[in-house]
NUDRENKE-133386 format. One line per 4 residues: number of its first residue (from 1); their letters; for each residue y, x, z of N, C-alpha, C. Coordinates in pm, whole numbers. Layout:
NUM> a> Y X Z Y X Z Y X Z  ...
//
This chain:
1> mnny> -893 -1402 2164 -735 -1381 2150 -708 -1467 2019  -584 -1540 2022 -540 -1599 1925 -378 -1574 1856  -333 -1484 1948 -183 -1432 1906 -204 -1336 1830  -233 -1346 1701 -259 -1234 1600 -99 -1194 1538
5> kalf> -98 -1082 1533 17 -999 1456 30 -925 1355  -95 -893 1293 -101 -805 1187 -224 -836 1110  -212 -851 970 -346 -892 880 -345 -795 780  -451 -710 769 -478 -605 666 -582 -637 567
9> ldid> -530 -630 428 -617 -711 338 -624 -597 241  -774 -530 210 -834 -479 103 -782 -567 -36  -775 -491 -172 -722 -570 -267 -868 -601 -338  -935 -504 -429 -1019 -516 -507 -1158 -575 -422
13> gtil> -1197 -674 -466 -1360 -724 -414 -1311 -795 -289  -1190 -795 -262 -1146 -899 -122 -1037 -997 -169  -928 -951 -185 -803 -1040 -267 -859 -1086 -428  -866 -959 -489 -925 -993 -626 -1064 -1012 -643
17> grdh> -1107 -1113 -752 -1238 -1136 -788 -1260 -1043 -909  -1384 -1051 -953 -1413 -957 -1049 -1338 -975 -1189  -1287 -1124 -1184 -1193 -1139 -1312 -1074 -1093 -1303  -1030 -1012 -1182 -885 -1011 -1123 -781 -1111 -1110
21> tied> -843 -1224 -1084 -752 -1329 -1023 -759 -1338 -879  -662 -1434 -841 -681 -1456 -667 -678 -1591 -673  -793 -1636 -573 -806 -1773 -575 -694 -1825 -536  -665 -1982 -517 -559 -2054 -469 -594 -2070 -319
25> ttkt> -730 -2065 -280 -763 -2070 -121 -720 -1938 -75  -699 -1834 -117 -683 -1701 -71 -516 -1712 -61  -450 -1711 -155 -303 -1765 -170 -255 -1858 -42  -314 -1945 -31 -295 -2061 97 -308 -1970 211
29> aikq> -423 -1919 239 -456 -1856 366 -346 -1771 391  -321 -1676 313 -247 -1588 330 -76 -1640 380  -43 -1741 298 77 -1804 319 78 -1873 458  -14 -1941 519 -33 -1967 628 -36 -1867 708
33> aqdk> -88 -1766 712 -85 -1630 804 77 -1609 804  137 -1585 713 241 -1531 712 348 -1645 803  359 -1772 758 398 -1869 828 415 -1873 1007  279 -1814 1034 260 -1809 1162 320 -1684 1231
37> giev> 419 -1618 1104 475 -1473 1176 386 -1382 1188  231 -1381 1112 158 -1251 1101 221 -1175 983  206 -1032 1044 282 -939 926 160 -899 846  152 -914 717 54 -909 618 64 -775 548
41> flat> -19 -692 506 -16 -574 470 -134 -568 355  -122 -503 242 -219 -497 127 -280 -337 160  -399 -314 195 -456 -206 249 -584 -149 125  -534 -59 37 -601 -40 -49 -624 86 -125
45> grpl> -728 125 -172 -759 270 -242 -678 294 -358  -602 189 -415 -523 197 -522 -388 278 -486  -318 340 -587 -184 371 -588 -111 248 -588  -4 274 -491 82 136 -472 165 153 -580
49> hevh> 196 205 -675 291 162 -774 239 86 -901  70 78 -856 -4 -16 -942 -22 -170 -865  22 -189 -788 6 -337 -714 149 -407 -701  223 -384 -783 338 -472 -786 334 -607 -791
53> diae> 268 -646 -906 248 -761 -949 175 -850 -818  65 -812 -783 4 -860 -671 66 -890 -546  127 -774 -524 244 -786 -402 332 -898 -451  392 -925 -535 498 -1035 -570 431 -1172 -581
57> tlav> 312 -1175 -614 252 -1301 -631 222 -1365 -467  171 -1252 -357 153 -1276 -251 275 -1274 -158  394 -1224 -218 493 -1238 -120 497 -1112 -1  424 -991 -42 386 -895 57 471 -794 25
61> dsfi> 537 -734 116 628 -594 91 579 -481 186  456 -519 238 409 -375 328 292 -337 296  244 -211 307 155 -150 222 76 -53 302  -53 -27 284 -123 103 279 -198 134 175
65> gyng> -166 242 94 -252 297 -24 -306 399 -31  -372 447 -137 -444 551 -175 -541 581 -17  -593 478 7 -721 495 105 -648 547 265  -526 502 265 -446 538 377 -367 683 403
69> ayai> -363 741 285 -290 842 269 -133 813 270  -85 697 251 54 638 237 68 504 287  161 478 380 195 358 437 318 298 453  351 188 373 529 163 407 544 42 498
73> yngk> 619 14 565 674 -111 623 789 -144 619  834 -243 551 948 -306 541 1026 -195 469  997 -119 352 1058 -24 294 1052 123 363  1004 132 500 1024 248 553 872 326 532
77> ivvd> 882 451 506 766 549 502 686 563 644  568 509 667 519 539 814 425 662 788  340 653 681 236 744 653 244 804 519  248 961 540 280 1028 378 212 1151 428
81> epia> 50 1163 364 -41 1261 402 -105 1302 270  -21 1372 195 -85 1477 69 -198 1520 72  -292 1564 -3 -429 1625 -2 -387 1805 -10  -437 1868 56 -410 2034 70 -419 2069 -49
85> dsmi> -362 2168 -135 -351 2254 -227 -500 2313 -267  -539 2356 -164 -689 2432 -150 -788 2320 -197  -800 2215 -139 -885 2111 -166 -837 2041 -319  -746 2038 -385 -744 2008 -506 -801 2099 -603
89> dhfl> -736 2226 -576 -814 2344 -649 -960 2366 -676  -1029 2328 -544 -1152 2326 -515 -1221 2192 -607  -1176 2082 -600 -1201 1959 -666 -1178 2012 -822  -1101 2028 -859 -1085 2070 -1023 -1190 2169 -1063
93> dvak> -1238 2246 -971 -1305 2350 -1028 -1460 2307 -1031  -1482 2247 -919 -1633 2177 -909 -1638 2081 -1033  -1530 1984 -1081 -1538 1887 -1160 -1552 1943 -1294  -1480 2036 -1326 -1497 2156 -1462 -1624 2192 -1482
97> qneh> -1701 2261 -1363 -1821 2313 -1378 -1931 2182 -1424  -1914 2105 -1346 -2041 1972 -1360 -1984 1867 -1440  -1864 1898 -1540 -1857 1807 -1635 -1834 1644 -1575  -1760 1662 -1462 -1734 1543 -1389 -1567 1530 -1467
101> emil> -1530 1407 -1421 -1382 1353 -1439 -1334 1318 -1326  -1178 1323 -1320 -1119 1275 -1192 -966 1223 -1247  -936 1117 -1151 -812 1039 -1138 -745 1091 -1034  -618 1178 -1042 -553 1220 -896 -423 1141 -885
105> ytne> -414 1104 -786 -315 990 -782 -180 1058 -679  -60 1070 -753 62 1086 -680 125 958 -654  243 943 -583 332 839 -561 375 776 -676  363 818 -786 416 766 -914 319 757 -1057
109> lnll> 237 852 -1016 163 868 -1134 29 871 -1099  -95 804 -1228 -242 849 -1216 -242 963 -1310  -311 1050 -1278 -324 1204 -1349 -464 1236 -1387  -506 1227 -1531 -627 1241 -1590 -662 1366 -1576
113> tset> -818 1391 -1586 -849 1531 -1622 -918 1513 -1753  -914 1404 -1821 -969 1335 -1944 -906 1193 -1973  -844 1207 -2108 -766 1051 -2158 -883 1014 -2261  -992 1074 -2274 -1064 1055 -2399 -1226 991 -2364
117> kpiv> -1284 1042 -2229 -1420 1000 -2191 -1429 856 -2168  -1534 794 -2196 -1557 652 -2189 -1552 625 -2028  -1594 695 -1958 -1620 631 -1817 -1454 630 -1742  -1373 708 -1804 -1220 727 -1775 -1147 576 -1832
121> ksfi> -1195 584 -1960 -1139 464 -2041 -1174 323 -1967  -1294 305 -1916 -1344 196 -1868 -1263 171 -1721  -1277 304 -1660 -1196 286 -1510 -1037 231 -1545  -978 268 -1626 -860 235 -1628 -826 89 -1709
125> dyfa> -938 109 -1751 -912 -73 -1811 -958 -188 -1714  -1048 -141 -1633 -1091 -244 -1497 -991 -264 -1435  -897 -157 -1378 -821 -156 -1298 -675 -185 -1349  -672 -189 -1475 -519 -206 -1550 -438 -121 -1523
129> lkdy> -480 13 -1506 -389 108 -1471 -290 145 -1561  -144 148 -1545 -48 169 -1650 19 318 -1656  47 359 -1542 133 504 -1525 25 596 -1530  -28 646 -1639 -124 768 -1647 -87 882 -1742
133> qpye> -115 995 -1708 -107 1085 -1815 -210 1201 -1777  -209 1328 -1875 -293 1427 -1828 -236 1515 -1713  -336 1548 -1618 -306 1652 -1491 -235 1757 -1528  -127 1796 -1466 -60 1944 -1452 -23 1999 -1346
137> dkyr> -64 2131 -1320 -57 2195 -1209 60 2155 -1131  184 2124 -1199 313 2119 -1108 278 1996 -1034  202 1911 -1024 196 1777 -911 56 1812 -852  36 1959 -829 -75 1983 -725 -26 1944 -585
141> nqil> 75 1973 -543 99 1939 -406 150 1782 -382  126 1690 -457 174 1568 -417 82 1453 -447  -65 1531 -440 -190 1437 -468 -208 1369 -353  -228 1222 -346 -228 1141 -223 -386 1091 -205
145> gitl> -444 1099 -361 -589 1044 -340 -659 1096 -479  -788 1066 -464 -876 1135 -594 -993 1043 -599  -1014 1003 -737 -1133 928 -766 -1211 1010 -856  -1357 1050 -820 -1436 1132 -896 -1517 1029 -983
149> mnvk> -1547 1054 -1114 -1594 994 -1232 -1728 1064 -1264  -1815 997 -1337 -1937 1050 -1410 -2036 1135 -1305  -2021 1105 -1172 -2102 1161 -1055 -2216 1108 -1018  -2357 1157 -1037 -2437 1108 -973 -2459 1114 -817
153> pdet> -2508 1038 -757 -2488 1004 -596 -2535 1164 -520  -2634 1242 -571 -2654 1350 -503 -2571 1481 -524  -2468 1437 -644 -2382 1520 -680 -2249 1524 -595  -2239 1451 -519 -2112 1458 -428 -2074 1569 -346
157> alyd> -2205 1589 -278 -2221 1722 -181 -2168 1857 -254  -2162 1823 -386 -2102 1958 -438 -1972 1998 -417  -1874 1873 -383 -1752 1900 -344 -1745 1936 -202  -1836 1921 -108 -1809 1974 58 -1744 2102 53
161> lkge> -1639 2084 147 -1568 2208 157 -1562 2268 323  -1600 2382 354 -1618 2414 459 -1473 2411 577  -1495 2317 687 -1355 2313 745 -1288 2186 710  -1343 2116 630 -1274 1980 567 -1391 1886 584
165> yiyf> -1353 1777 653 -1424 1660 696 -1408 1569 599  -1471 1521 483 -1479 1424 376 -1590 1359 348  -1580 1262 288 -1688 1153 237 -1667 1079 124  -1760 1030 65 -1737 949 -60 -1762 802 -66
169> sqvn> -1669 761 -99 -1708 582 -103 -1713 560 -259  -1854 481 -280 -1886 430 -443 -1768 329 -443  -1728 354 -570 -1656 217 -632 -1748 96 -633  -1695 -3 -559 -1784 -138 -572 -1734 -223 -687
173> vegl> -1779 -187 -782 -1752 -233 -910 -1855 -236 -1017  -1930 -350 -1069 -2052 -322 -1154 -2009 -253 -1265  -2061 -130 -1304 -2050 -61 -1418 -1987 69 -1396  -1917 68 -1286 -1874 187 -1222 -1897 257 -1121
177> ency> -2051 217 -1089 -2095 286 -983 -2123 443 -951  -2089 498 -1065 -2091 632 -1078 -1966 729 -1048  -1850 630 -987 -1714 661 -954 -1710 651 -814  -1642 752 -758 -1619 780 -597 -1485 788 -540
181> dmir> -1444 721 -450 -1322 783 -376 -1350 858 -290  -1273 979 -274 -1274 1079 -185 -1195 1018 -43  -1256 1023 51 -1206 981 167 -1198 1106 271  -1083 1143 319 -1062 1268 436 -1114 1168 585
185> envn> -1177 1220 642 -1214 1168 786 -1110 1158 874  -1003 1222 837 -873 1219 936 -747 1164 882  -765 1119 750 -675 1030 643 -741 927 604  -743 767 642 -824 678 610 -748 552 633
189> kgqa> -796 446 614 -737 323 626 -699 301 774  -827 325 842 -816 317 1004 -716 404 1055  -703 494 1039 -602 576 1083 -461 551 1046  -445 515 904 -321 451 865 -260 313 956
193> ikkv> -372 235 997 -355 92 1053 -305 129 1204  -361 250 1271 -336 292 1386 -180 313 1399  -153 401 1296 11 451 1308 105 334 1257  52 242 1189 144 135 1150 151 50 1281
197> lkql> 54 13 1369 37 -73 1471 121 -13 1564  109 121 1587 203 181 1706 352 180 1661  384 177 1525 526 163 1486 535 49 1528  488 -48 1496 510 -224 1555 515 -249 1668
201> dipa> 426 -145 1731 410 -219 1896 306 -313 1901  216 -307 1820 113 -415 1814 -10 -363 1871  -86 -409 1934 -232 -353 2006 -328 -427 1888  -428 -305 1857 -526 -338 1786 -613 -451 1806
205> eaai> -631 -523 1923 -646 -649 1936 -597 -752 1873  -465 -709 1844 -381 -820 1764 -400 -797 1623  -504 -735 1545 -495 -716 1422 -619 -732 1355  -617 -774 1229 -730 -849 1147 -723 -791 1042
209> afgd> -872 -773 996 -884 -670 869 -996 -732 788  -961 -733 709 -1086 -774 570 -1099 -677 462  -1236 -632 441 -1277 -556 315 -1402 -563 287  -1435 -473 164 -1562 -481 102 -1645 -373 40
213> gmnd> -1566 -264 98 -1620 -132 29 -1620 -31 140  -1703 93 144 -1697 180 261 -1591 241 272  -1488 245 199 -1332 293 213 -1286 199 317  -1329 85 347 -1290 15 450 -1363 13 612
217> kqml> -1446 115 591 -1519 118 702 -1433 140 830  -1337 254 829 -1258 277 960 -1151 178 996  -1123 75 871 -1012 -17 917 -1059 -136 973  -1198 -163 915 -1260 -265 985 -1319 -220 1147
221> qyag> -1336 -103 1178 -1365 -50 1311 -1279 -86 1388  -1137 -33 1362 -1028 -24 1446 -958 -159 1468  -955 -261 1363 -899 -382 1391 -969 -469 1495  -901 -524 1603 -950 -620 1665 -1045 -738 1628
225> esfa> -1010 -796 1525 -1099 -864 1455 -1123 -829 1288  -1237 -822 1261 -1246 -748 1111 -1385 -830 1030  -1368 -845 896 -1446 -917 832 -1506 -858 716  -1642 -825 715 -1685 -777 574 -1724 -891 493
229> mgna> -1645 -881 349 -1660 -997 253 -1818 -1006 218  -1834 -1136 151 -1988 -1159 167 -2037 -1066 37  -1965 -1030 -60 -1991 -943 -166 -1969 -788 -156  -1958 -752 12 -1941 -613 26 -2039 -545 11
233> tpdl> -2063 -405 -8 -2183 -323 0 -2236 -333 118  -2381 -336 118 -2452 -376 230 -2433 -263 341  -2391 -172 326 -2386 -71 424 -2283 -100 508  -2167 -198 494 -2044 -188 544 -2049 -289 638
237> fqya> -2154 -386 642 -2170 -489 726 -2203 -454 877  -2252 -330 906 -2250 -297 1029 -2136 -255 1119  -2004 -242 1040 -1890 -198 1082 -1784 -314 1110  -1826 -433 1078 -1717 -548 1084 -1777 -612 1212
241> khrt> -1689 -685 1272 -1722 -779 1380 -1770 -915 1314  -1735 -962 1213 -1775 -1090 1129 -1815 -1067 979  -1873 -1159 925 -1914 -1133 799 -1854 -1294 739  -1801 -1296 622 -1730 -1428 575 -1789 -1422 413
245> tsve> -1750 -1546 351 -1809 -1578 220 -1744 -1476 119  -1790 -1447 -27 -1740 -1375 -87 -1617 -1412 -136  -1582 -1289 -227 -1410 -1306 -253 -1407 -1442 -339  -1493 -1466 -450 -1500 -1586 -499 -1565 -1713 -445
249> dsgi> -1583 -1718 -324 -1590 -1817 -252 -1519 -1831 -117  -1369 -1819 -143 -1267 -1844 -41 -1303 -1750 103  -1341 -1628 71 -1373 -1516 172 -1265 -1516 284  -1124 -1493 236 -1025 -1481 322 -1008 -1601 410
253> yngl> -995 -1732 319 -941 -1850 369 -1074 -1895 502  -1207 -1868 455 -1278 -1897 539 -1272 -1811 659  -1265 -1690 645 -1238 -1587 774 -1138 -1613 851  -1005 -1643 801 -897 -1714 874 -892 -1814 962
257> kqlg> -983 -1906 852 -1012 -2036 948 -1105 -2020 1067  -1193 -1920 1068 -1255 -1895 1186 -1185 -1886 1297  -1092 -1798 1272 -995 -1732 1386 -871 -1857 1410  -868 -1984 1345 -779 -2057 1388 -641 -2022 1319
261> iven> -633 -1962 1235 -514 -1918 1168 -491 -2003 1034  -583 -2050 956 -586 -2149 841 -635 -2303 892  -548 -2381 860 -590 -2522 902 -589 -2583 767  -702 -2692 768 -718 -2769 661 -595 -2847 600
//
């Protein structure tokens, strides 16, 4: 099929390289897709209030954020799925008992359990987070996403909650391997894409997705054409229909060229 209508792009490790820049080939590829009438979405684990500069650079105004908990198309909210209060309480309690740290994301703020721990500072610096402050209970019913920090791989199981289906996606960044995004099995990028496509009356077969981390798993499974970046975490490759080159080797450009969307 070559009548593609929607393109969903992860940000970190997919659009942005390790130096936080966007390759010219990536900009070219996205522009050519837009010129062909394809709706382009940034589909990220990031809070949307932190992606304005990227969106402006790429002339994109539709988004899936917080790993699928919130989605906007042309200024209209399509998905809004805050985390249950009981889960927030559970995570805060487990983190405190085990000396873990968290960033809890609302639609406007990044809320920190610590401002002084080195791992938190490293995370903030790497992702250039701006709108952050200490967590306060008054935000408890507004949380759209959570990143755990200072967590060993076998410690993620401490957060399991009976009746809630969750998993943890390791942050695919060197030096931040002990950080994990919490993903709800029924609230993720794939589910958000499904709702967005229904709103736009676009079949899954007409959608394309690119990603590099396990938080992209359902997105790559749902889209009709999907690409794992060459730099993706190896566990992701089995969920994508295609494998492209790395983010720093024209991965999006080369993938869209395979589909005939990009022309030399």
